[in-house]
Structure formats: C-alpha cells, structure tokens
BAFI-3210 file (N, C-alpha, C; in Angstrom, 3 decimals, decimal comma, padded with zeros to 6 digits):
// residues 132
n [1|2|3|4|5|6|7|8|9|10|11|12|13|14|15|16|17|18|19|20|21|22|23|24|25|26|27|28|29|30|31|32|33|34|35|36|37|38|39|40|41|42|43|44|45|46|47|48|49|50|51|52|53|54|55|56|57|58|59|60|61|62|63|64|65|66|67|68|69|70|71|72|73|74|75|76|77|78|79|80|81|82|83|84|85|86|87|88|89|90|91|92|93|94|95|96|97|98|99|100|101|102|103|104|105|106|107|108|109|110|111|112|113|114|115|116|117|118|119|120|121|122|123|124|125|126|127|128|129|130|131|132]
n.u [040,735|039,639|039,866|038,118|035,073|031,533|029,017|027,221|028,761|029,475|031,300|032,378|032,310|033,911|034,553|032,658|030,085|027,039|023,899|021,378|019,151|017,500|019,193|020,492|023,566|026,797|029,635|033,112|035,778|038,848|041,050|043,308|043,503|041,807|039,865|036,820|033,891|030,676|027,105|025,030|022,122|020,482|018,237|016,316|013,827|012,773|010,981|011,001|013,676|013,724|012,063|013,657|015,768|014,460|013,847|016,400|016,955|015,227|016,616|018,908|020,104|020,740|022,507|024,628|025,387|026,294|028,408|029,939|030,401|029,501|028,138|028,094|025,128|023,429|020,795|019,939|021,995|023,875|025,594|028,701|028,045|025,481|023,422|021,059|021,390|021,122|023,114|025,099|027,902|031,397|034,502|038,009|040,505|043,486|044,912|046,319|045,686|047,766|050,045|052,004|052,881|050,735|048,824|048,354|046,925|044,645|043,543|043,043|041,101|038,991|038,404|037,288|034,925|033,457|032,998|031,469|029,276|028,270|027,457|025,456|023,703|022,833|020,674|019,149|018,373|015,986|013,925|013,891|013,243|010,496|009,518|008,939]
n.v [-048,810|-046,528|-045,102|-046,413|-045,993|-046,297|-048,527|-046,767|-044,654|-042,989|-041,590|-043,750|-045,299|-048,036|-049,762|-049,258|-049,930|-048,676|-049,927|-048,867|-050,142|-051,086|-052,900|-054,604|-055,568|-055,255|-056,915|-056,994|-058,941|-059,634|-061,848|-063,691|-066,177|-066,398|-064,760|-063,021|-062,219|-060,883|-060,859|-059,669|-060,223|-058,647|-058,019|-057,730|-058,891|-062,032|-062,845|-060,752|-060,821|-063,383|-062,849|-061,063|-062,845|-064,755|-063,115|-062,609|-065,224|-065,407|-063,836|-065,199|-066,497|-064,281|-062,939|-064,825|-065,002|-062,400|-062,260|-064,255|-066,711|-069,144|-068,625|-069,303|-070,040|-069,202|-069,539|-069,226|-068,333|-068,230|-065,664|-064,931|-063,041|-063,699|-062,855|-063,594|-064,103|-063,936|-064,967|-064,576|-065,828|-065,680|-067,217|-066,950|-069,028|-069,575|-067,191|-064,228|-061,151|-059,948|-060,659|-059,162|-059,971|-061,324|-059,463|-058,592|-060,842|-060,690|-058,245|-058,919|-060,793|-059,396|-057,003|-057,495|-058,760|-057,042|-054,986|-056,346|-056,993|-054,429|-053,798|-055,756|-054,931|-052,448|-052,893|-054,808|-053,785|-052,381|-054,216|-054,822|-052,511|-052,185|-054,119|-053,682]
n.w [-033,129|-034,026|-036,587|-038,365|-039,859|-038,988|-040,430|-041,429|-042,055|-040,002|-037,173|-034,595|-031,375|-030,934|-028,843|-026,858|-028,011|-029,133|-029,224|-029,308|-028,421|-025,597|-023,149|-024,920|-025,995|-027,573|-026,938|-026,288|-025,136|-023,592|-022,096|-020,004|-021,168|-023,325|-025,897|-026,551|-028,425|-028,272|-028,526|-026,184|-024,288|-021,912|-020,403|-017,444|-017,149|-017,847|-019,840|-021,717|-022,411|-023,575|-025,753|-027,225|-027,792|-029,368|-031,522|-032,506|-033,290|-035,465|-037,201|-037,601|-039,898|-041,503|-039,761|-039,486|-042,159|-042,624|-040,810|-041,826|-040,647|-038,145|-034,892|-031,310|-029,640|-026,735|-024,725|-021,998|-019,510|-016,486|-014,986|-013,224|-011,305|-010,683|-012,337|-014,911|-018,332|-021,946|-024,724|-027,687|-029,081|-030,077|-029,758|-029,235|-028,491|-026,473|-026,407|-024,948|-023,402|-022,168|-023,477|-025,612|-028,104|-029,107|-029,657|-032,372|-033,262|-031,665|-032,506|-035,174|-034,739|-033,381|-034,934|-037,699|-036,970|-035,242|-037,006|-038,914|-037,271|-036,841|-039,435|-039,814|-037,764|-038,590|-040,291|-038,890|-036,380|-036,449|-036,307|-033,654|-032,289|-032,341|-030,645|-027,933]
ca.u [039,841|039,047|039,758|037,138|033,721|030,450|028,447|026,491|029,740|029,606|032,318|031,773|033,129|033,793|034,652|031,392|029,141|025,690|022,928|020,152|018,070|017,740|019,685|021,145|024,933|027,870|030,730|034,397|036,499|040,103|041,612|044,626|043,483|040,956|039,173|035,483|033,016|029,339|025,868|024,419|020,757|020,609|017,036|016,008|012,603|013,093|010,097|011,504|014,952|013,369|011,535|014,834|016,499|013,662|014,004|017,709|016,833|014,600|017,631|020,118|020,742|021,320|023,650|025,737|025,840|027,057|029,644|030,608|030,710|028,462|028,506|027,459|023,899|023,119|019,558|019,891|023,201|024,026|026,917|029,322|027,363|024,141|022,452|020,777|021,383|021,271|024,205|025,538|029,330|032,502|035,652|039,340|041,246|044,938|045,504|046,327|045,792|049,033|051,132|052,020|053,074|049,433|047,919|047,856|045,896|043,432|042,971|042,516|039,888|037,917|038,081|036,309|033,664|032,670|032,565|030,363|028,119|027,746|026,756|024,235|022,810|022,271|019,377|018,400|017,901|014,603|012,994|013,885|012,676|009,042|009,131|008,440]
ca.v [-048,912|-045,228|-044,616|-047,141|-045,462|-047,277|-048,855|-045,587|-043,618|-042,120|-041,929|-044,678|-045,821|-049,477|-050,457|-049,072|-049,875|-048,330|-050,571|-048,081|-050,996|-051,288|-054,188|-055,379|-055,059|-055,937|-056,879|-057,604|-059,212|-060,366|-062,212|-064,321|-067,446|-066,345|-063,517|-063,322|-061,144|-061,405|-060,090|-060,084|-059,777|-058,563|-057,502|-058,453|-059,654|-063,204|-062,869|-059,794|-061,377|-064,467|-062,225|-060,595|-064,014|-065,308|-062,216|-062,913|-066,500|-065,101|-063,175|-066,022|-066,691|-062,989|-062,697|-065,704|-064,622|-061,156|-062,580|-065,292|-067,818|-069,394|-068,346|-070,150|-069,438|-069,643|-068,834|-068,880|-068,625|-067,489|-065,053|-065,047|-062,149|-064,220|-062,412|-064,495|-063,403|-064,738|-064,407|-065,186|-065,534|-066,306|-067,203|-067,292|-069,603|-069,606|-065,855|-063,445|-059,700|-059,513|-061,046|-058,178|-060,669|-061,825|-058,344|-058,642|-061,897|-060,160|-057,240|-059,655|-061,479|-058,456|-055,965|-057,834|-059,199|-055,897|-054,269|-057,135|-056,797|-053,106|-053,905|-056,510|-054,177|-051,318|-053,320|-055,643|-053,104|-051,895|-055,267|-054,854|-051,276|-052,299|-055,229|-053,252]
ca.w [-034,253|-034,264|-037,956|-039,161|-039,622|-038,920|-041,734|-041,875|-042,333|-038,832|-036,176|-033,646|-030,292|-031,126|-027,554|-026,162|-029,121|-028,686|-030,104|-029,251|-027,930|-024,170|-022,656|-025,982|-026,043|-028,268|-025,975|-026,611|-023,901|-023,744|-020,802|-020,003|-021,889|-024,509|-026,236|-027,055|-028,850|-027,993|-028,433|-024,925|-024,037|-020,462|-019,755|-016,200|-017,367|-018,668|-020,994|-022,703|-022,880|-024,494|-026,964|-027,954|-028,280|-030,469|-032,665|-033,083|-034,003|-036,760|-038,023|-037,500|-041,204|-041,893|-038,879|-039,854|-043,509|-042,496|-040,091|-042,602|-039,745|-037,148|-033,514|-030,303|-029,117|-025,377|-024,360|-020,570|-018,745|-015,236|-014,849|-011,901|-010,357|-010,443|-013,342|-016,018|-019,618|-023,159|-025,510|-028,935|-028,930|-030,803|-028,857|-029,716|-027,360|-026,547|-026,510|-023,708|-023,576|-021,581|-024,366|-026,705|-029,380|-029,558|-029,953|-033,760|-033,337|-031,030|-033,416|-036,326|-034,282|-033,049|-035,907|-038,733|-036,375|-034,770|-038,209|-039,472|-036,389|-037,137|-040,708|-039,526|-036,882|-039,334|-040,812|-037,966|-035,163|-036,589|-035,899|-032,194|-031,763|-032,220|-029,792|-026,607]
c.u [039,170|038,891|038,696|035,745|032,698|029,929|027,631|027,428|029,987|030,812|031,654|032,785|032,963|033,818|033,336|030,283|027,724|024,658|021,628|018,930|018,420|018,119|020,164|022,522|025,798|029,085|031,964|035,155|037,765|040,675|042,973|044,668|042,666|040,409|037,794|034,796|031,614|028,263|025,246|023,053|020,590|019,377|016,701|014,766|012,891|012,223|010,563|012,830|014,705|012,837|012,678|015,589|015,777|013,782|015,368|017,681|016,200|015,618|018,941|020,840|021,411|022,572|024,847|026,266|026,694|028,405|030,536|031,118|029,542|029,017|027,756|026,285|023,578|021,915|019,536|021,181|023,243|025,461|027,433|028,626|025,910|023,088|022,275|020,677|021,279|022,418|024,481|027,008|030,207|033,733|036,928|040,137|042,745|045,601|045,404|046,502|047,136|050,250|051,105|052,218|051,753|048,442|047,473|046,776|044,576|042,756|042,357|041,256|038,738|037,467|037,073|034,948|032,826|032,197|031,398|029,112|027,469|026,942|025,432|023,229|022,170|020,875|018,518|017,790|016,458|013,593|012,927|013,194|011,170|008,584|008,516|007,537]
c.v [-047,588|-044,815|-045,311|-046,581|-046,590|-047,561|-047,702|-044,419|-042,667|-042,540|-042,774|-045,085|-047,347|-050,231|-050,372|-048,903|-049,660|-048,912|-049,775|-048,916|-051,368|-052,735|-055,137|-054,753|-055,892|-055,798|-057,589|-057,767|-059,992|-060,605|-062,852|-065,620|-067,417|-064,942|-063,912|-062,038|-061,704|-060,356|-060,573|-059,435|-059,818|-058,004|-058,353|-059,322|-060,796|-063,270|-061,938|-060,286|-062,519|-063,926|-061,705|-061,780|-064,637|-064,427|-062,423|-064,246|-066,310|-064,517|-063,969|-066,178|-065,409|-062,692|-063,533|-065,389|-063,359|-061,406|-063,548|-066,429|-068,004|-069,120|-069,303|-069,392|-070,057|-068,853|-068,367|-069,307|-067,731|-066,968|-065,213|-064,176|-062,565|-063,784|-063,480|-063,669|-064,435|-064,119|-065,255|-064,817|-066,244|-066,133|-067,595|-067,770|-069,481|-068,263|-065,143|-061,967|-059,182|-059,894|-060,127|-058,831|-061,184|-060,696|-058,322|-059,712|-061,411|-059,132|-057,917|-060,433|-060,485|-057,586|-056,398|-058,223|-058,025|-055,061|-055,008|-057,009|-055,450|-053,128|-054,653|-055,644|-052,985|-051,663|-054,022|-054,891|-052,652|-052,954|-055,397|-053,640|-051,380|-053,397|-054,797|-052,067]
c.w [-034,575|-035,713|-038,811|-038,865|-039,548|-040,318|-042,301|-042,177|-041,180|-037,981|-035,107|-032,588|-030,325|-029,799|-026,784|-027,204|-028,596|-029,664|-030,231|-028,877|-026,495|-023,866|-023,745|-026,186|-026,970|-027,365|-026,521|-025,308|-024,233|-022,353|-020,960|-020,803|-023,169|-024,719|-026,763|-027,492|-028,747|-028,205|-027,141|-024,767|-022,532|-019,753|-018,534|-016,323|-018,336|-019,917|-022,094|-023,284|-023,870|-025,815|-027,841|-028,571|-029,475|-031,712|-033,321|-033,826|-035,382|-037,741|-038,094|-038,849|-041,691|-041,063|-039,309|-041,253|-043,445|-041,828|-040,877|-041,736|-038,786|-035,760|-032,589|-029,692|-027,761|-024,870|-022,909|-019,896|-017,516|-015,160|-013,429|-010,866|-010,102|-011,446|-014,413|-017,297|-020,743|-023,941|-026,740|-029,042|-029,945|-029,931|-029,598|-028,508|-027,583|-026,749|-025,166|-024,032|-023,063|-022,421|-025,588|-028,066|-029,955|-029,862|-031,414|-033,963|-032,757|-031,933|-034,629|-035,984|-034,108|-034,217|-036,972|-038,159|-035,880|-035,957|-038,866|-038,602|-036,646|-038,442|-040,546|-038,783|-037,591|-039,865|-039,764|-036,783|-035,246|-036,168|-034,367|-031,600|-031,560|-031,281|-028,461|-026,709]
res [m|g|p|v|p|s|s|e|g|m|r|i|n|w|i|n|y|h|t|r|v|r|d|v|f|f|r|m|d|a|g|t|k|e|a|s|i|a|i|t|l|e|h|r|d|a|g|i|r|d|l|y|f|e|q|f|l|e|l|r|d|l|l|h|a|t|l|e|e|e|w|v|w|e|k|n|i|i|l|a|d|g|r|e|i|s|r|i|t|k|t|l|s|g|v|s|i|f|n|k|d|q|w|p|d|l|i|s|f|f|k|p|r|i|i|a|l|d|s|f|w|e|n|a|r|y|s|f|e|g|l|l]
***
C-alpha cells in the first residue's frame, strides 16, 4: 500500500500506522482462518482506557459513516498474554494469509478500511489529545 498517500497527502507506513495518541493503535492481522482490522485501546490504566473508549463512543456515528459500515465494539477483553484492552473491530472469515489465491480478498478487505480509518482519524484525533 505504499503508493497511497494519507488523507493529509503525506507518505505513510500503513502497516505500522502512527496515531500520535499513546496506547491507541490501528492494527491489521491476517491468520490461517480470518483477517481483522481493529482500533485497539491498550492503556494499562483501566480508567484511561475507559475514557478513550467513551470518546470513541461519542464519535461512533462519524466512524461508522466514514467506514460506511458498522464494526464490533468490545469494551473489556482479555488477550492471550493476560492484558486487558478495548477494541473496535471488523473481521473477514474464511481467508488465509497462506493462500495466495486469497491475497486479493485480503487486500480488498484491508485497503479501503485503513484508508477510511486514516480519513476518520485526521479529524477525530484532536478530541483525544486533550484527554490526558
């Protein structure tokens, strides 16, 4: 995805998207059975993580309008490593990163969503910078 500039017209590393807000990440993952794209809120302090989640809830309509679809919202989940996070996700089932025939499906899944997240974040990030 290197040739696609950010919504601000800048060069961007789409795989390691930098939100500029501590412990707020945009993550893309592809495995053997599914692919997912997520906004993860990973602050260790549950109160701060809840504050971030509540702020995203305030922006929910804007997020879904920009993405042109609804995502799954999970306030408190425990990861395999024991960390508790919040996340907002969209999943594509039935695909494998190891099946080259499905790579076009994976690109078609990830590309428009990460570009839409970038567009959303261009305006929304300012409401997070003043929270802490």
